[in-house]
A tleap script that builds the chain and sets N, CA, C and O, in Angstrom:
source leaprc.protein.ff14SB
mol = sequence {
  NMET ALA ALA SER ILE GLN ALA TRP LEU GLU
  SER ALA ARG ASP ASP LEU ASP ALA ALA GLU
  ALA MET LEU LYS THR GLY ARG TRP SER TYR
  VAL ALA PHE MET CYS HIE GLN ALA ILE ALA
  LYS LEU LEU LYS ALA ALA VAL TYR GLN CYS
  ALA ALA GLN ILE PRO PRO PRO THR HIE ASN
  LEU GLY HIE LEU LEU LYS LYS THR GLY LEU
  ASP VAL PRO GLU ALA MET GLU THR ARG ILE
  LEU ARG ILE ASN PRO HIE TYR VAL THR SER
  ARG TYR PRO ASP ALA ALA GLY GLY ARG PRO
  ALA ASP ALA TYR ASN GLY SER LEU ALA HIE
  GLN ILE TYR GLU ASP THR LEU GLU VAL CYS
  ARG TRP LEU GLU SER HIE LEU LYS LEU LYS
  GLU CPRO
}
set mol.1.N position { 114.126 -18.586 -62.196 }
set mol.1.CA position { 115.479 -19.547 -62.445 }
set mol.1.C position { 116.603 -18.501 -62.656 }
set mol.1.O position { 116.449 -17.455 -63.286 }
set mol.2.N position { 117.874 -18.945 -61.995 }
set mol.2.CA position { 119.010 -17.969 -62.040 }
set mol.2.C position { 119.379 -17.852 -63.588 }
set mol.2.O position { 119.191 -18.803 -64.346 }
set mol.3.N position { 119.872 -16.735 -63.988 }
set mol.3.CA position { 120.183 -16.452 -65.282 }
set mol.3.C position { 121.229 -17.521 -65.699 }
set mol.3.O position { 121.098 -17.877 -66.870 }
set mol.4.N position { 122.108 -18.038 -65.100 }
set mol.4.CA position { 123.138 -18.874 -65.525 }
set mol.4.C position { 122.589 -20.219 -65.772 }
set mol.4.O position { 123.083 -20.965 -66.618 }
set mol.5.N position { 121.527 -20.555 -65.010 }
set mol.5.CA position { 120.809 -21.912 -65.250 }
set mol.5.C position { 120.149 -21.738 -66.725 }
set mol.5.O position { 120.348 -22.478 -67.688 }
set mol.6.N position { 119.361 -20.647 -66.679 }
set mol.6.CA position { 118.514 -20.459 -67.958 }
set mol.6.C position { 119.523 -20.545 -69.190 }
set mol.6.O position { 119.198 -21.186 -70.190 }
set mol.7.N position { 120.659 -19.940 -69.113 }
set mol.7.CA position { 121.680 -19.659 -70.154 }
set mol.7.C position { 122.165 -21.178 -70.583 }
set mol.7.O position { 122.230 -21.479 -71.775 }
set mol.8.N position { 122.464 -22.011 -69.656 }
set mol.8.CA position { 122.880 -23.372 -69.873 }
set mol.8.C position { 121.860 -24.236 -70.412 }
set mol.8.O position { 122.132 -25.223 -71.095 }
set mol.9.N position { 120.563 -23.840 -70.084 }
set mol.9.CA position { 119.420 -24.566 -70.613 }
set mol.9.C position { 119.222 -24.295 -72.079 }
set mol.9.O position { 119.033 -25.224 -72.865 }
set mol.10.N position { 119.259 -23.111 -72.436 }
set mol.10.CA position { 118.954 -22.553 -73.745 }
set mol.10.C position { 120.029 -22.964 -74.734 }
set mol.10.O position { 119.758 -23.218 -75.908 }
set mol.11.N position { 121.268 -23.025 -74.226 }
set mol.11.CA position { 122.350 -23.408 -75.004 }
set mol.11.C position { 122.343 -24.866 -75.276 }
set mol.11.O position { 122.866 -25.291 -76.306 }
set mol.12.N position { 121.736 -25.724 -74.345 }
set mol.12.CA position { 121.657 -27.094 -74.271 }
set mol.12.C position { 120.490 -27.411 -75.389 }
set mol.12.O position { 120.676 -28.368 -76.140 }
set mol.13.N position { 119.370 -26.676 -75.506 }
set mol.13.CA position { 118.374 -26.795 -76.406 }
set mol.13.C position { 118.900 -26.364 -77.911 }
set mol.13.O position { 118.461 -26.899 -78.930 }
set mol.14.N position { 119.774 -25.457 -77.912 }
set mol.14.CA position { 120.290 -25.085 -79.294 }
set mol.14.C position { 121.221 -26.312 -79.725 }
set mol.14.O position { 121.149 -26.659 -80.904 }
set mol.15.N position { 121.985 -26.916 -78.974 }
set mol.15.CA position { 122.739 -28.013 -79.214 }
set mol.15.C position { 122.027 -29.176 -79.728 }
set mol.15.O position { 122.425 -29.851 -80.677 }
set mol.16.N position { 120.964 -29.384 -79.071 }
set mol.16.CA position { 119.882 -30.534 -79.511 }
set mol.16.C position { 119.505 -30.170 -80.764 }
set mol.16.O position { 119.690 -31.028 -81.627 }
set mol.17.N position { 118.937 -28.943 -81.171 }
set mol.17.CA position { 118.328 -28.603 -82.412 }
set mol.17.C position { 119.537 -28.885 -83.450 }
set mol.17.O position { 119.332 -29.443 -84.528 }
set mol.18.N position { 120.737 -28.478 -83.056 }
set mol.18.CA position { 121.876 -28.731 -84.159 }
set mol.18.C position { 122.042 -30.164 -84.388 }
set mol.18.O position { 122.181 -30.570 -85.542 }
set mol.19.N position { 122.041 -31.090 -83.244 }
set mol.19.CA position { 122.042 -32.446 -83.485 }
set mol.19.C position { 120.895 -33.104 -84.333 }
set mol.19.O position { 121.083 -34.093 -85.041 }
set mol.20.N position { 119.713 -32.473 -84.196 }
set mol.20.CA position { 118.786 -32.984 -85.177 }
set mol.20.C position { 119.015 -32.622 -86.547 }
set mol.20.O position { 118.778 -33.441 -87.434 }
set mol.21.N position { 119.495 -31.360 -86.833 }
set mol.21.CA position { 119.940 -30.903 -88.110 }
set mol.21.C position { 120.903 -31.695 -88.681 }
set mol.21.O position { 120.796 -31.994 -89.870 }
set mol.22.N position { 121.814 -32.075 -88.033 }
set mol.22.CA position { 122.952 -32.896 -88.563 }
set mol.22.C position { 122.526 -34.290 -88.795 }
set mol.22.O position { 123.040 -34.929 -89.713 }
set mol.23.N position { 121.520 -34.869 -87.941 }
set mol.23.CA position { 120.925 -36.105 -88.099 }
set mol.23.C position { 120.243 -36.205 -89.623 }
set mol.23.O position { 120.356 -37.162 -90.388 }
set mol.24.N position { 119.544 -35.032 -89.849 }
set mol.24.CA position { 118.660 -34.963 -91.020 }
set mol.24.C position { 119.689 -35.046 -92.323 }
set mol.24.O position { 119.447 -35.619 -93.386 }
set mol.25.N position { 120.924 -34.313 -91.962 }
set mol.25.CA position { 121.782 -34.247 -93.210 }
set mol.25.C position { 122.832 -35.453 -93.324 }
set mol.25.O position { 123.556 -35.537 -94.316 }
set mol.26.N position { 122.889 -36.307 -92.366 }
set mol.26.CA position { 123.835 -37.465 -92.391 }
set mol.26.C position { 125.296 -37.185 -91.879 }
set mol.26.O position { 126.262 -37.882 -92.188 }
set mol.27.N position { 125.345 -36.084 -91.060 }
set mol.27.CA position { 126.583 -35.726 -90.497 }
set mol.27.C position { 126.708 -36.472 -89.301 }
set mol.27.O position { 126.390 -35.869 -88.277 }
set mol.28.N position { 127.118 -37.705 -89.181 }
set mol.28.CA position { 126.821 -38.489 -88.007 }
set mol.28.C position { 127.830 -38.130 -86.853 }
set mol.28.O position { 127.364 -38.193 -85.715 }
set mol.29.N position { 128.947 -37.820 -86.970 }
set mol.29.CA position { 129.981 -37.505 -86.160 }
set mol.29.C position { 129.448 -36.307 -85.306 }
set mol.29.O position { 129.579 -36.275 -84.083 }
set mol.30.N position { 128.817 -35.288 -86.062 }
set mol.30.CA position { 128.413 -34.058 -85.528 }
set mol.30.C position { 127.230 -34.284 -84.704 }
set mol.30.O position { 126.978 -33.566 -83.735 }
set mol.31.N position { 126.422 -35.368 -85.102 }
set mol.31.CA position { 125.172 -35.666 -84.162 }
set mol.31.C position { 125.829 -36.062 -82.850 }
set mol.31.O position { 125.413 -35.543 -81.814 }
set mol.32.N position { 126.859 -36.972 -82.814 }
set mol.32.CA position { 127.399 -37.333 -81.553 }
set mol.32.C position { 127.998 -36.264 -80.661 }
set mol.32.O position { 127.903 -36.215 -79.434 }
set mol.33.N position { 128.593 -35.462 -81.414 }
set mol.33.CA position { 129.281 -34.244 -80.709 }
set mol.33.C position { 128.267 -33.315 -79.986 }
set mol.33.O position { 128.344 -32.978 -78.804 }
set mol.34.N position { 127.266 -32.937 -80.907 }
set mol.34.CA position { 126.225 -32.092 -80.400 }
set mol.34.C position { 125.376 -32.615 -79.201 }
set mol.34.O position { 124.997 -31.886 -78.285 }
set mol.35.N position { 125.093 -34.059 -79.304 }
set mol.35.CA position { 124.332 -34.631 -78.220 }
set mol.35.C position { 125.165 -34.616 -76.994 }
set mol.35.O position { 124.627 -34.367 -75.915 }
set mol.36.N position { 126.518 -34.880 -77.077 }
set mol.36.CA position { 127.225 -34.839 -75.955 }
set mol.36.C position { 127.229 -33.320 -75.198 }
set mol.36.O position { 127.192 -33.188 -73.975 }
set mol.37.N position { 127.275 -32.352 -76.039 }
set mol.37.CA position { 127.335 -31.008 -75.759 }
set mol.37.C position { 126.053 -30.571 -74.916 }
set mol.37.O position { 126.091 -29.870 -73.905 }
set mol.38.N position { 124.827 -31.146 -75.551 }
set mol.38.CA position { 123.656 -30.714 -74.915 }
set mol.38.C position { 123.578 -31.468 -73.642 }
set mol.38.O position { 123.190 -30.815 -72.674 }
set mol.39.N position { 123.870 -32.720 -73.452 }
set mol.39.CA position { 123.753 -33.328 -72.037 }
set mol.39.C position { 124.773 -32.669 -71.075 }
set mol.39.O position { 124.507 -32.453 -69.893 }
set mol.40.N position { 125.925 -32.372 -71.640 }
set mol.40.CA position { 126.894 -31.640 -70.604 }
set mol.40.C position { 126.356 -30.345 -70.035 }
set mol.40.O position { 126.498 -30.019 -68.856 }
set mol.41.N position { 125.664 -29.556 -71.045 }
set mol.41.CA position { 125.092 -28.247 -70.602 }
set mol.41.C position { 124.034 -28.545 -69.693 }
set mol.41.O position { 123.995 -27.768 -68.740 }
set mol.42.N position { 123.160 -29.439 -69.702 }
set mol.42.CA position { 122.096 -29.705 -68.987 }
set mol.42.C position { 122.449 -30.126 -67.520 }
set mol.42.O position { 121.816 -29.811 -66.513 }
set mol.43.N position { 123.685 -30.970 -67.593 }
set mol.43.CA position { 124.351 -31.353 -66.295 }
set mol.43.C position { 124.923 -30.248 -65.623 }
set mol.43.O position { 124.833 -30.170 -64.398 }
set mol.44.N position { 125.512 -29.369 -66.305 }
set mol.44.CA position { 126.078 -28.180 -65.586 }
set mol.44.C position { 125.009 -27.214 -65.054 }
set mol.44.O position { 125.292 -26.550 -64.057 }
set mol.45.N position { 123.778 -27.077 -65.647 }
set mol.45.CA position { 122.572 -26.442 -65.030 }
set mol.45.C position { 122.068 -27.085 -63.898 }
set mol.45.O position { 121.535 -26.460 -62.982 }
set mol.46.N position { 122.220 -28.437 -63.909 }
set mol.46.CA position { 121.771 -29.168 -62.697 }
set mol.46.C position { 122.762 -29.025 -61.616 }
set mol.46.O position { 122.348 -28.977 -60.458 }
set mol.47.N position { 124.080 -28.949 -61.872 }
set mol.47.CA position { 125.134 -28.672 -60.903 }
set mol.47.C position { 124.769 -27.272 -60.175 }
set mol.47.O position { 124.756 -27.164 -58.948 }
set mol.48.N position { 124.494 -26.279 -61.007 }
set mol.48.CA position { 124.206 -25.085 -60.511 }
set mol.48.C position { 122.927 -25.108 -59.573 }
set mol.48.O position { 122.893 -24.509 -58.498 }
set mol.49.N position { 121.939 -25.816 -60.053 }
set mol.49.CA position { 120.666 -25.548 -59.287 }
set mol.49.C position { 120.617 -26.742 -58.071 }
set mol.49.O position { 120.238 -26.502 -56.925 }
set mol.50.N position { 121.004 -27.863 -58.472 }
set mol.50.CA position { 120.752 -28.995 -57.415 }
set mol.50.C position { 121.975 -29.006 -56.289 }
set mol.50.O position { 121.803 -29.168 -55.081 }
set mol.51.N position { 123.132 -28.817 -56.895 }
set mol.51.CA position { 124.216 -28.720 -55.864 }
set mol.51.C position { 124.749 -27.390 -55.489 }
set mol.51.O position { 125.784 -27.197 -54.851 }
set mol.52.N position { 123.857 -26.401 -55.995 }
set mol.52.CA position { 124.400 -24.911 -55.706 }
set mol.52.C position { 125.915 -24.732 -55.748 }
set mol.52.O position { 126.535 -24.203 -54.825 }
set mol.53.N position { 126.508 -25.219 -56.913 }
set mol.53.CA position { 127.927 -24.951 -57.069 }
set mol.53.C position { 128.128 -24.567 -58.722 }
set mol.53.O position { 127.380 -24.935 -59.628 }
set mol.54.N position { 129.164 -23.851 -58.833 }
set mol.54.CA position { 129.579 -23.479 -60.053 }
set mol.54.C position { 130.126 -24.879 -60.741 }
set mol.54.O position { 130.972 -25.545 -60.144 }
set mol.55.N position { 129.669 -25.247 -61.869 }
set mol.55.CA position { 130.133 -26.433 -62.445 }
set mol.55.C position { 131.472 -26.411 -62.839 }
set mol.55.O position { 131.939 -25.398 -63.360 }
set mol.56.N position { 132.271 -27.600 -62.613 }
set mol.56.CA position { 133.642 -27.663 -63.119 }
set mol.56.C position { 133.781 -27.549 -64.553 }
set mol.56.O position { 132.850 -27.850 -65.300 }
set mol.57.N position { 135.008 -27.090 -65.018 }
set mol.57.CA position { 135.205 -26.990 -66.414 }
set mol.57.C position { 135.637 -28.441 -66.983 }
set mol.57.O position { 136.814 -28.756 -67.162 }
set mol.58.N position { 134.641 -29.198 -67.217 }
set mol.58.CA position { 134.985 -30.631 -67.642 }
set mol.58.C position { 133.962 -31.029 -68.636 }
set mol.58.O position { 132.877 -30.447 -68.634 }
set mol.59.N position { 134.221 -31.989 -69.500 }
set mol.59.CA position { 133.374 -32.521 -70.434 }
set mol.59.C position { 132.942 -34.058 -70.091 }
set mol.59.O position { 132.237 -34.727 -70.847 }
set mol.60.N position { 133.467 -34.529 -68.834 }
set mol.60.CA position { 133.180 -35.822 -68.367 }
set mol.60.C position { 131.721 -35.877 -67.774 }
set mol.60.O position { 131.423 -35.454 -66.657 }
set mol.61.N position { 130.897 -36.426 -68.629 }
set mol.61.CA position { 129.557 -36.581 -68.195 }
set mol.61.C position { 129.293 -37.421 -66.834 }
set mol.61.O position { 128.374 -37.195 -66.047 }
set mol.62.N position { 130.148 -38.303 -66.724 }
set mol.62.CA position { 130.001 -39.169 -65.275 }
set mol.62.C position { 130.352 -38.146 -64.209 }
set mol.62.O position { 129.604 -37.944 -63.252 }
set mol.63.N position { 131.404 -37.556 -64.372 }
set mol.63.CA position { 131.798 -36.663 -63.217 }
set mol.63.C position { 130.795 -35.451 -62.987 }
set mol.63.O position { 130.641 -35.018 -61.845 }
set mol.64.N position { 130.175 -34.955 -63.964 }
set mol.64.CA position { 129.292 -33.929 -64.007 }
set mol.64.C position { 127.904 -34.585 -63.204 }
set mol.64.O position { 127.351 -34.014 -62.265 }
set mol.65.N position { 127.544 -35.672 -63.679 }
set mol.65.CA position { 126.437 -36.381 -63.105 }
set mol.65.C position { 126.532 -36.562 -61.578 }
set mol.65.O position { 125.562 -36.438 -60.829 }
set mol.66.N position { 127.697 -36.846 -61.205 }
set mol.66.CA position { 127.895 -37.106 -59.662 }
set mol.66.C position { 127.801 -35.756 -58.966 }
set mol.66.O position { 127.205 -35.676 -57.892 }
set mol.67.N position { 128.358 -34.703 -59.527 }
set mol.67.CA position { 128.361 -33.380 -59.004 }
set mol.67.C position { 126.877 -32.819 -58.666 }
set mol.67.O position { 126.643 -32.032 -57.749 }
set mol.68.N position { 125.922 -33.350 -59.553 }
set mol.68.CA position { 124.672 -32.897 -59.489 }
set mol.68.C position { 123.941 -33.155 -58.311 }
set mol.68.O position { 123.169 -32.293 -57.889 }
set mol.69.N position { 124.104 -34.362 -57.653 }
set mol.69.CA position { 123.734 -34.802 -56.338 }
set mol.69.C position { 122.380 -35.626 -56.675 }
set mol.69.O position { 121.690 -36.153 -55.802 }
set mol.70.N position { 122.114 -35.661 -57.965 }
set mol.70.CA position { 120.654 -36.302 -58.357 }
set mol.70.C position { 120.766 -37.878 -57.965 }
set mol.70.O position { 121.821 -38.512 -57.937 }
set mol.71.N position { 119.510 -38.371 -57.677 }
set mol.71.CA position { 119.448 -39.772 -57.594 }
set mol.71.C position { 119.009 -40.329 -58.901 }
set mol.71.O position { 117.873 -40.154 -59.341 }
set mol.72.N position { 120.071 -41.103 -59.601 }
set mol.72.CA position { 119.849 -41.303 -60.948 }
set mol.72.C position { 119.443 -42.864 -61.193 }
set mol.72.O position { 120.149 -43.750 -60.711 }
set mol.73.N position { 118.408 -43.135 -61.875 }
set mol.73.CA position { 118.127 -44.439 -62.319 }
set mol.73.C position { 119.258 -45.142 -63.099 }
set mol.73.O position { 119.778 -44.563 -64.053 }
set mol.74.N position { 119.628 -46.300 -62.742 }
set mol.74.CA position { 120.660 -47.022 -63.391 }
set mol.74.C position { 120.571 -46.948 -64.951 }
set mol.74.O position { 121.608 -46.757 -65.585 }
set mol.75.N position { 119.352 -47.096 -65.608 }
set mol.75.CA position { 119.151 -46.949 -66.989 }
set mol.75.C position { 119.657 -45.549 -67.506 }
set mol.75.O position { 120.325 -45.442 -68.535 }
set mol.76.N position { 119.335 -44.624 -66.817 }
set mol.76.CA position { 119.789 -43.187 -67.137 }
set mol.76.C position { 121.157 -42.909 -67.005 }
set mol.76.O position { 121.747 -42.203 -67.823 }
set mol.77.N position { 121.695 -43.410 -66.043 }
set mol.77.CA position { 123.169 -43.350 -65.936 }
set mol.77.C position { 124.013 -44.248 -66.915 }
set mol.77.O position { 125.130 -43.888 -67.286 }
set mol.78.N position { 123.431 -45.446 -67.324 }
set mol.78.CA position { 123.974 -46.069 -68.428 }
set mol.78.C position { 123.864 -45.335 -69.827 }
set mol.78.O position { 124.837 -45.309 -70.581 }
set mol.79.N position { 122.837 -44.826 -70.110 }
set mol.79.CA position { 122.700 -43.844 -71.248 }
set mol.79.C position { 123.787 -42.733 -71.205 }
set mol.79.O position { 124.484 -42.589 -72.210 }
set mol.80.N position { 123.971 -42.000 -70.208 }
set mol.80.CA position { 124.807 -40.935 -69.993 }
set mol.80.C position { 126.332 -41.414 -70.184 }
set mol.80.O position { 127.133 -40.706 -70.795 }
set mol.81.N position { 126.648 -42.514 -69.691 }
set mol.81.CA position { 127.918 -43.019 -69.761 }
set mol.81.C position { 128.187 -43.555 -71.044 }
set mol.81.O position { 129.346 -43.509 -71.456 }
set mol.82.N position { 127.257 -44.077 -71.766 }
set mol.82.CA position { 127.412 -44.532 -73.216 }
set mol.82.C position { 127.726 -43.318 -74.036 }
set mol.82.O position { 128.488 -43.451 -74.993 }
set mol.83.N position { 127.232 -42.190 -73.766 }
set mol.83.CA position { 127.425 -41.088 -74.652 }
set mol.83.C position { 128.708 -40.337 -74.382 }
set mol.83.O position { 129.236 -39.568 -75.184 }
set mol.84.N position { 129.162 -40.633 -73.168 }
set mol.84.CA position { 130.440 -39.803 -72.604 }
set mol.84.C position { 131.523 -39.824 -73.644 }
set mol.84.O position { 131.949 -38.757 -74.086 }
set mol.85.N position { 131.987 -40.961 -74.056 }
set mol.85.CA position { 133.180 -40.941 -75.001 }
set mol.85.C position { 132.996 -40.306 -76.242 }
set mol.85.O position { 133.993 -40.094 -76.933 }
set mol.86.N position { 131.871 -39.966 -76.640 }
set mol.86.CA position { 131.602 -39.310 -77.984 }
set mol.86.C position { 132.235 -38.049 -78.057 }
set mol.86.O position { 132.649 -37.555 -79.106 }
set mol.87.N position { 132.315 -37.492 -76.854 }
set mol.87.CA position { 133.051 -36.022 -76.887 }
set mol.87.C position { 134.567 -36.129 -77.659 }
set mol.87.O position { 135.014 -35.303 -78.456 }
set mol.88.N position { 135.101 -37.135 -77.288 }
set mol.88.CA position { 136.498 -37.328 -77.880 }
set mol.88.C position { 136.571 -37.861 -79.165 }
set mol.88.O position { 137.283 -37.410 -80.062 }
set mol.89.N position { 135.758 -38.917 -79.259 }
set mol.89.CA position { 135.811 -39.709 -80.693 }
set mol.89.C position { 135.274 -39.093 -81.620 }
set mol.89.O position { 135.653 -39.336 -82.766 }
set mol.90.N position { 134.251 -38.133 -81.390 }
set mol.90.CA position { 133.641 -37.412 -82.581 }
set mol.90.C position { 134.448 -36.188 -82.974 }
set mol.90.O position { 134.069 -35.486 -83.912 }
set mol.91.N position { 135.540 -35.910 -82.294 }
set mol.91.CA position { 136.235 -34.653 -82.586 }
set mol.91.C position { 137.691 -35.029 -83.166 }
set mol.91.O position { 138.153 -34.439 -84.143 }
set mol.92.N position { 138.376 -36.054 -82.492 }
set mol.92.CA position { 139.794 -36.275 -82.644 }
set mol.92.C position { 140.120 -37.381 -83.524 }
set mol.92.O position { 139.563 -38.421 -83.173 }
set mol.93.N position { 140.849 -37.484 -84.559 }
set mol.93.CA position { 141.263 -38.583 -85.321 }
set mol.93.C position { 141.975 -39.775 -84.589 }
set mol.93.O position { 141.733 -40.962 -84.811 }
set mol.94.N position { 142.911 -39.281 -83.661 }
set mol.94.CA position { 143.497 -40.256 -82.872 }
set mol.94.C position { 142.421 -41.099 -82.045 }
set mol.94.O position { 142.481 -42.321 -81.910 }
set mol.95.N position { 141.621 -40.435 -81.616 }
set mol.95.CA position { 140.562 -41.178 -80.672 }
set mol.95.C position { 139.494 -42.110 -81.534 }
set mol.95.O position { 138.917 -43.094 -81.071 }
set mol.96.N position { 139.369 -41.666 -82.701 }
set mol.96.CA position { 138.505 -42.265 -83.702 }
set mol.96.C position { 139.093 -43.333 -84.468 }
set mol.96.O position { 138.372 -44.083 -85.127 }
set mol.97.N position { 140.345 -43.462 -84.436 }
set mol.97.CA position { 141.134 -44.400 -85.199 }
set mol.97.C position { 141.058 -43.967 -86.609 }
set mol.97.O position { 141.014 -44.824 -87.491 }
set mol.98.N position { 141.041 -42.801 -86.874 }
set mol.98.CA position { 141.197 -42.159 -88.298 }
set mol.98.C position { 140.116 -40.958 -88.234 }
set mol.98.O position { 139.799 -40.388 -87.190 }
set mol.99.N position { 139.656 -40.695 -89.384 }
set mol.99.CA position { 138.764 -39.511 -89.475 }
set mol.99.C position { 137.423 -39.744 -88.670 }
set mol.99.O position { 136.704 -40.734 -88.799 }
set mol.100.N position { 137.193 -38.657 -87.801 }
set mol.100.CA position { 136.005 -39.036 -86.922 }
set mol.100.C position { 134.766 -39.431 -87.698 }
set mol.100.O position { 134.018 -40.269 -87.195 }
set mol.101.N position { 134.495 -38.925 -88.825 }
set mol.101.CA position { 133.239 -38.999 -89.619 }
set mol.101.C position { 133.213 -40.627 -90.054 }
set mol.101.O position { 132.158 -41.175 -90.374 }
set mol.102.N position { 134.296 -41.219 -90.031 }
set mol.102.CA position { 134.264 -42.760 -90.561 }
set mol.102.C position { 134.079 -43.619 -89.273 }
set mol.102.O position { 134.102 -44.843 -89.406 }
set mol.103.N position { 133.904 -43.094 -88.079 }
set mol.103.CA position { 133.705 -43.727 -86.858 }
set mol.103.C position { 132.137 -43.909 -86.499 }
set mol.103.O position { 131.756 -44.620 -85.569 }
set mol.104.N position { 131.330 -43.225 -87.299 }
set mol.104.CA position { 129.818 -43.193 -87.163 }
set mol.104.C position { 129.216 -43.645 -88.250 }
set mol.104.O position { 129.815 -43.616 -89.325 }
set mol.105.N position { 127.944 -44.133 -88.151 }
set mol.105.CA position { 127.010 -44.339 -89.202 }
set mol.105.C position { 125.532 -43.991 -88.673 }
set mol.105.O position { 125.283 -43.683 -87.508 }
set mol.106.N position { 124.709 -44.076 -89.584 }
set mol.106.CA position { 123.485 -43.639 -89.313 }
set mol.106.C position { 122.775 -44.381 -88.130 }
set mol.106.O position { 122.155 -43.705 -87.309 }
set mol.107.N position { 122.832 -45.590 -88.022 }
set mol.107.CA position { 122.407 -46.374 -86.940 }
set mol.107.C position { 122.821 -45.770 -85.576 }
set mol.107.O position { 121.995 -45.364 -84.758 }
set mol.108.N position { 124.280 -45.738 -85.377 }
set mol.108.CA position { 124.821 -45.388 -84.247 }
set mol.108.C position { 124.437 -43.885 -83.869 }
set mol.108.O position { 124.280 -43.560 -82.692 }
set mol.109.N position { 124.295 -42.990 -84.923 }
set mol.109.CA position { 123.884 -41.733 -84.747 }
set mol.109.C position { 122.452 -41.481 -84.155 }
set mol.109.O position { 122.186 -40.659 -83.278 }
set mol.110.N position { 121.623 -42.282 -84.751 }
set mol.110.CA position { 120.290 -42.299 -84.308 }
set mol.110.C position { 120.087 -42.832 -82.952 }
set mol.110.O position { 119.247 -42.328 -82.207 }
set mol.111.N position { 120.860 -43.887 -82.575 }
set mol.111.CA position { 120.808 -44.264 -81.117 }
set mol.111.C position { 121.347 -43.397 -80.157 }
set mol.111.O position { 120.851 -43.380 -79.031 }
set mol.112.N position { 122.297 -42.671 -80.446 }
set mol.112.CA position { 122.853 -41.566 -79.681 }
set mol.112.C position { 121.969 -40.581 -79.380 }
set mol.112.O position { 121.671 -40.229 -78.238 }
set mol.113.N position { 121.465 -40.044 -80.593 }
set mol.113.CA position { 120.252 -39.173 -80.566 }
set mol.113.C position { 119.145 -39.386 -79.571 }
set mol.113.O position { 118.814 -38.637 -78.651 }
set mol.114.N position { 118.599 -40.622 -79.945 }
set mol.114.CA position { 117.389 -41.215 -78.962 }
set mol.114.C position { 117.747 -41.271 -77.541 }
set mol.114.O position { 117.004 -40.869 -76.645 }
set mol.115.N position { 118.965 -41.807 -77.354 }
set mol.115.CA position { 119.504 -41.731 -75.916 }
set mol.115.C position { 119.510 -40.413 -75.211 }
set mol.115.O position { 119.223 -40.231 -74.028 }
set mol.116.N position { 119.907 -39.435 -76.173 }
set mol.116.CA position { 120.135 -38.009 -75.695 }
set mol.116.C position { 118.725 -37.418 -75.329 }
set mol.116.O position { 118.469 -36.764 -74.317 }
set mol.117.N position { 117.879 -37.758 -76.310 }
set mol.117.CA position { 116.528 -37.259 -76.010 }
set mol.117.C position { 115.986 -37.615 -74.562 }
set mol.117.O position { 115.537 -36.817 -73.739 }
set mol.118.N position { 116.121 -38.930 -74.437 }
set mol.118.CA position { 115.732 -39.508 -73.100 }
set mol.118.C position { 116.454 -38.812 -71.925 }
set mol.118.O position { 115.829 -38.415 -70.942 }
set mol.119.N position { 117.823 -38.674 -72.062 }
set mol.119.CA position { 118.500 -38.005 -70.904 }
set mol.119.C position { 118.016 -36.582 -70.733 }
set mol.119.O position { 117.713 -36.159 -69.617 }
set mol.120.N position { 117.938 -35.842 -71.817 }
set mol.120.CA position { 117.593 -34.424 -71.839 }
set mol.120.C position { 116.123 -34.498 -71.043 }
set mol.120.O position { 116.000 -33.871 -69.990 }
set mol.121.N position { 115.149 -35.187 -71.514 }
set mol.121.CA position { 113.797 -35.139 -70.858 }
set mol.121.C position { 113.937 -35.277 -69.262 }
set mol.121.O position { 113.418 -34.550 -68.415 }
set mol.122.N position { 114.719 -36.327 -69.075 }
set mol.122.CA position { 114.902 -36.725 -67.618 }
set mol.122.C position { 115.645 -35.511 -66.898 }
set mol.122.O position { 115.202 -35.024 -65.857 }
set mol.123.N position { 116.733 -35.083 -67.483 }
set mol.123.CA position { 117.231 -33.916 -66.649 }
set mol.123.C position { 116.403 -32.838 -66.574 }
set mol.123.O position { 116.259 -32.307 -65.473 }
set mol.124.N position { 115.769 -32.363 -67.628 }
set mol.124.CA position { 114.882 -31.112 -67.591 }
set mol.124.C position { 113.837 -31.346 -66.608 }
set mol.124.O position { 113.501 -30.372 -65.935 }
set mol.125.N position { 113.140 -32.695 -66.360 }
set mol.125.CA position { 112.193 -32.970 -65.435 }
set mol.125.C position { 112.745 -32.625 -63.993 }
set mol.125.O position { 111.959 -32.309 -63.100 }
set mol.126.N position { 114.005 -32.686 -63.796 }
set mol.126.CA position { 114.653 -32.579 -62.400 }
set mol.126.C position { 115.179 -31.051 -62.216 }
set mol.126.O position { 115.779 -30.699 -61.200 }
set mol.127.N position { 114.934 -30.308 -63.142 }
set mol.127.CA position { 115.310 -28.738 -63.042 }
set mol.127.C position { 114.029 -28.056 -62.892 }
set mol.127.O position { 113.030 -28.495 -63.462 }
set mol.128.N position { 113.992 -26.976 -62.139 }
set mol.128.CA position { 112.871 -26.094 -61.840 }
set mol.128.C position { 112.864 -25.179 -63.249 }
set mol.128.O position { 113.549 -24.158 -63.324 }
set mol.129.N position { 112.205 -25.543 -64.119 }
set mol.129.CA position { 112.230 -24.776 -65.381 }
set mol.129.C position { 111.297 -23.725 -65.420 }
set mol.129.O position { 110.214 -23.785 -64.838 }
set mol.130.N position { 111.697 -22.717 -66.118 }
set mol.130.CA position { 110.942 -21.652 -66.543 }
set mol.130.C position { 111.041 -21.574 -68.059 }
set mol.130.O position { 112.084 -21.209 -68.601 }
set mol.131.N position { 109.950 -21.918 -68.743 }
set mol.131.CA position { 109.808 -21.952 -70.179 }
set mol.131.C position { 110.308 -20.572 -70.673 }
set mol.131.O position { 110.087 -19.520 -70.073 }
set mol.132.N position { 111.027 -20.687 -71.862 }
set mol.132.CA position { 111.362 -19.360 -72.490 }
set mol.132.C position { 110.195 -18.564 -73.058 }
set mol.132.O position { 110.393 -17.470 -73.587 }
savepdb mol mol.pdb
quit
């Protein structure tokens, strides 16, 4: 596996670990942010591998998903698009309608995390992975 793909993959796994840690400590907005980051990085790895392109400098998951060229089941695309706005909402008070932490609760954070796990499993299954 190309070093750049492996680096994106390892960074995505680190972000998913951070999301899990934030879930355990009740830092709901950080769960959302780290989940978005993990998916974005896996999508960028997929753009490298599947489309043989350098991924664009974007955080738009829908755009990255299209760039991969993968045949995406509708349910998976729905999960990805549901997580997409959390990059902004979890970070910026203007987007969150106040403090980002106040825009999230445990139920929403758990749903985002569970969706992210499904997306990450699906994406990793489509990458030719070399285990670390």
